[in-house]
N, C-alpha and C positions, 0 to 999 in steps of 0.2 A: 692532816694529823691522824684522823681516824683510820685512814687507808694504811698508814705505816704501822698503827697499832695492830691492825688485823693482819697484816702481813707478819709482824712478830708473833701474833698469837697462831697463825698457820704454821709456823715452824716450830713453837714450842709444844702445842697440844696435838699435833699428828693430824694427819688427813681425817680419819674417824672421828676424832673428838671436835675437829673444827667443823665437820659435817654436821655434828650435833648442834653446836652453836649455830651454824648458819641456818640450818633447819628451823631452830626455834626463833631465829632472827626474821626469817621469811614469814612465819606464822604472827610474829609480833606486829608486822606492817598491816596485817589485814585487822589486828586489835586496835591499832592506833587510828586506822581509818574509820572504823565504827564509832571509836569514841570521839571522832572528830565531827563525823557527819557533813562535811563540807563547811563546817562553820569558820574554820580559820580563814579559808579563801574570801568566804562571803563577808567576814569581818573586817578583811584587809581592803577590800573594795569600798565597803561603807565608811571605813576609817579615813579614806581618801576625799571622802564629801563631806564630812562632819565635823565640827567643832567640839560636841560633846562626847568626847571619849570615855569619860567616866559612865554616863548614860549607856554607851553602846557596850561597854564591858560589862556592866550590870545585866544586859540582856544575854551575851554570849557566854560568859564564864560559868554560871550555873547550869546553863542547857549542856555544855561541855561536860561538867562534873557529872550530870546525870547520864549521858552516853557513855562517859568512861565507865561507870558503875555497872551498865548493860553490858558493855564489852568485855569486863573482867568477869561478870557472873556466866556469859556465854562461855569463856575459857575454861573455867572451873567444870561446868557442864559437860564439855567436849573432852576434858584431859583424858579419861579412859580409852578413847577412840586413837589416840596418837600411837605410832609405833613404839616398840618396847626397847628405845635406845637407852643407854647408861646415862643417867641423872637427866634425861630430857623433860622429865615433868617438873623437877625443881626448877631447872632453867626457865622453863616456860611459865611458871607461877612468878617467879621474879621479874622476868622480862615484862610479863604482863602488867605488873603493879606499875609501870611506867606510864600507862596510860593516864593516871591521875597527876603525874608530873607534867604531862602535855596539856592538860584539860585547863591548869591554872596558867600556863605559860602565855604571857601577854605581847609576845614578839609579834604578832600580826598587828597590833596598834601602832608600833613603830615603824613597821613596814609601810603600813597604809598612809601615815603622815610623812612617808618617804624620808625618815630619819636614818638613813642607812648605816651611818657611823655607830650610832647606838646599838642598832641591831646586830652589826658586825661584831661589836665587842663581845656582846652577850654570847653570840654563837662561838666565837673563838674560845671565850672562858670556858665553855662547857666542854667543847672539843678537846680542848688542852688539858683539862683536868682528867677527862677519861683516858686520853693517850698516856699522860705522865703517869697515872695511878696503875694503869696495865703493865707499862715498862718496869715499875717499882714493885710492884706485888705478885705478878704471875710470871713463874719461873718454869712450870712444867705442866704436864697434862693434869695433875690434882688440883690446879686452879681454875678448872673449867666452870664451876659455880660461881666463882666470884666475880667473873666478867659481867654477867647482869647485874650483880650488885653495884659495880663500878659504874655500869651505864645508868643505873637508877640515880646514883649519887650525883653523877654530872648532870642528869636532867634536872634533878632539883635544883641544884647551884644555878644553873641556867634560868629556872623559872623565879628563884629568889632575886636573881639580877634584874630581870625585867620588872618584876613586882616593885622592887624598891625604887626603880626609876620612874615607873608609871606613877606612883604615889606622889613622888616628887613634882612631876610635870602636869598631872591631870587630877590628883585627888583619890580618896578612897572611893569605894562603891560597894553597896551591899550584895552578899551572895546568897539572894533569895530569888527562887524560880516563880515568875510572875506568869500564870497561863494566858492571860489576855495579852493578845498580840503574838503569841508563841508560833502560830501557824504562819503569820507573816515573815517570820524569821526562818523557820524551818524549811518552808516550802523551796524557795530559792537556794538555800544552804544544801539541801538534800539533793537538789537537781546536780549542783556541783559535785557534792560528794559521790553521786552516782558516776558521774564521769571519772572521778579521782579513783573509783573503785575498780572501773573497767581498766584504767590505766595501770593499776597495781595487777590485776589478772595478766596483763600482758607483761608486766615487769618480773613478776616471781612465781606465777603459777607453775611454770615448767621446773623451778627448785623444789617446790612443794611436792609435786607429783613424782620428781625424781626420788625424793626422800621416801615416798610411799612404796615405789615400784622397784627402785634399785638400791636403796640403802643410803647411810649416812656418808660413806666413802664418795659415792658419785657426787652428792651434795656438796663435799668438800672440795672436790675438783671443780665442779661447775661454778660454785660461788667464789672461788678463788679467781677465776676468769672475770666474773661480774666485778669483783672489788676492784680489779684494774680498770675496768671499764668505767667504774663511778669516779676514780680519781681522775681520769681524764674528762669526765663530766662536771667536776666539780666547780670549774670556772664558769661554763653555761648556766649551772643550776643557781650559782650566785647571781649572775647577771639578771636570769629570768625571775628571780626573787624581787629583783627591783623593777624590772620591766612591767610586771602586771599593774601595779598602781599608776606607772607612768601612763600605761595604754589608757586606763580608765579616766584618767585626768585629760589627756590629750583628745581622746574621742568627743568628749562632750565640749571641750574649751577651743579645740583647734584642729579640724578634721583634716586640713592639709598636713599640718604638723604629724598627725596619727599615721597619715599614709606614708611620709617620709620615713618615720621612725620604723615602721613594719618593713619597708623595703631596705633600708640600711642594716636593719637586724638581720634579715634574711642573708644578705650578702656578707655581712660579717661573719656569721657563723658557717656558713658553706666554705668560706676561706679558711677557717679554723679548722672544721670537720675533715676536709679533704687529706691533709697531711697525716692525720692522726689514723685514719682508715688505711691509707696506702702504707704508711710505715708499719702499723701494727700487722697487716696481713703478711708482709714479708719477713718482719722480725719477731712475730708474736712468740715463737717457741723459745727464742733466746732471752726475751724479756721475762717470760714466765720463770724458767730455771734460774735466771740471776736472782729473781726477787723471791721466790718461793722454795727453790732447790729442786732436786731431780725428781722427788717423790710427786711433784704436781705436774710433771710433764703432760699427762693426759688433759691438763687444762688447756693446752694450746689450740686445739682443734676447735673447741666450741668459742674460745676467745676470737679467732679470726673471723667468725661468722656474727658473733654479737658486736663486734665492732661496728659493722652495717647498721644493725639494730639502732645503736647509739647514735650514729649521724642521723637516721631518720627521725629519732625522737627529738634531737636539738632542732632539725629543722622544721618539724611540725609544731614545736612548742610556741613559736610565735604566733601561728594561725589558730592553734587551740586555745592560748591566752588572749587573743583578739577576740574570739567568739564570747569567751566567758566576760572579759572586761567590758564588752559593749552589750551585754544582756541577752546574748544569743546562747546561752549555756545549753539549751534544748537541742541546739544543733550540734554542739559538741557532744553531747550524751549520746546522740544518733551514731557519731563517728567511734565513740569510746565502746558502746554496745556492739557494733558490727565487729570492730577489730578484736575485742576481748573473746566474742563468741568464736571467731576463726582461730584465735590463740588457743582456748581451750580444746575445741575440736581437733586441731592438728596436733596438740600435743598428747592428747589420749590416743590418737591415731599412730604417732610416730615414735613416742617414746619407747614402748614396749619393744619395737623392732630396732630403731637407731640409736637410743639412749641419749646421751648428751647432744649428739650432733642432730638429731630430730628434734630436741627440745629447743635449741638454738635457731634452728632453721624456721620453726614454726613461729618463735617470737619476732624474728625478722621479717617475715612475710606479713604478718598481722600489723607491725608498725609502719610497714610500707603502705597497706590499705589506709591507715588511719591519717597518715600523711596526706594522701591524695584526697581522700575526703574532707579532710579539714581544709585544705587549700581551696578546693570547689566550693564549699560553703562559704568561705570567707569572701571569695571571689563574687558570688551570687548575692550575699545578704549584708555583708559589713561594707565592703567597697566593690560595687559592681564593675565588672570588666578589669580588675586590676591584675595585672601580669606579674609573672616572677621577674626580677632584675635579671640583667645579663650576668651571667655565671662563666663565661668561656675562660677568663683568667685561671681560676681555681680548676676547671675540667683538664685544660690543656697543662697547667702546673702539675696536676695529679699524673697525668701520663708521662710527662718527663720525669716525674719523682720516682714512678715505677721503674721506668727504663734505668735509671741511675742504680736502684737497688738490685736490679737484675744483672748490671753488667759490672758491679763492683762486689760480686759474691765473695772473691778471694778475701777482700778486706775484712777485718775485724768488725763486729757488729757496730759498736758506738760509731767508728768511722762512717760505716755506710750510712748510718743515720744522720749524721751531721752533713755529710756530702750530699745526700738526696734533700735535704731540708733546703740547703744553700741553693740547689737547683730549683726547687719549688718556689723559693722567694724570688729568685732571679726572673723566672717568669711572671711573677706578678709583678715586678717592677716594670717589666716590658709591656704588659697589659694594662697598667695604670690602676690597678685593683685596690681596694680600700687600703689606704696608708697607714702605717704603724701608729703615727699620731692620732689618726682619727679612731682607730682602734681603741686606744687608752682613753681616748675622750669620751667614747660611748659608754666604755666599761665604767668611767668614773661616775658618768650620769645616772647609771642604773644599778 
């Protein structure tokens, strides 16, 4: 729903105004990260191991509100340094206030307790409210400033939903910061937060730097491609939100079950990622113009490169979450710092000369390094000697799919997409890869 809302916004706002919105959104992700400080993931992990959810929330929420205040103050101090794009500062301030809605959001408690149905309803309410109000009230470029207002409203509605159900299930808790024991909470949380920060640098440092060096129009083109990537990743993101507490529980309760869960997840998402990458590489230009219009044709080239980055992110996620869930977050931080450092350095080197192509290439290379490091650390420290599962089915299927797309070039692109996907699935049937039934069973579990 969020994706289609932003496709609509890309059309009605125009490339330049959409670029201003996306630049502000990229800055917002850093503010949200500072405001969270890794506390949401730490709280999720701890909620999977405790019955005193009210006591845990009493420790987490006040700290998140404190960090949110720090984050918003940093935004106000840095506001004069941002580019002189029309309405950018107003959009940034309104967007920035969403850090407080995030701070009081208790979604993490339901995720930690593996109450996925309740968490899903809350998230759907928020996204549905945002998408619905965007379609109802934004009809031209003059509505730019109202987009962050609607985002703030949907975030507050989500927070109210989770607060209401938390009170029913676990009771009230005081919003008082207690200094005793704060270091015991913040130390592991900030370690996780540092890893998340490095991941964020990998994700959108390129878009922010493009905004400073090339202008809002380039951000509009580049982030239009990223939005399409994110909708393809929405299913994996939902899955991994449930996988993290499951990994935490399995590792301490059933080590063999943990190993099988990791192997099945890697095989599952490799099977899922290959057709998206192959199909997007061949049909990226047609898909971009179909969704956004010809004004966004320049988004096609970075889109084809970023597809490979997305596949690497999905594949590394299971090893990254395994390190965090098993108390090896320091190793994950090493991976994150190495990858982010490469990303930042390569972006600074490549964007002035190659623009969006350089940005996408830097991100993809950095994500490849992170994946390799995360797997090697996992194999050394979590499950020594654990190998990758057999992936020949998706590899051969991907080659067959690419051949089908190449040979059917005269056919209209939706027909080529369907035919190539049939070829890919036929190869999986021959190799006996993960069955469709097993795919949905694993998705429901997580």
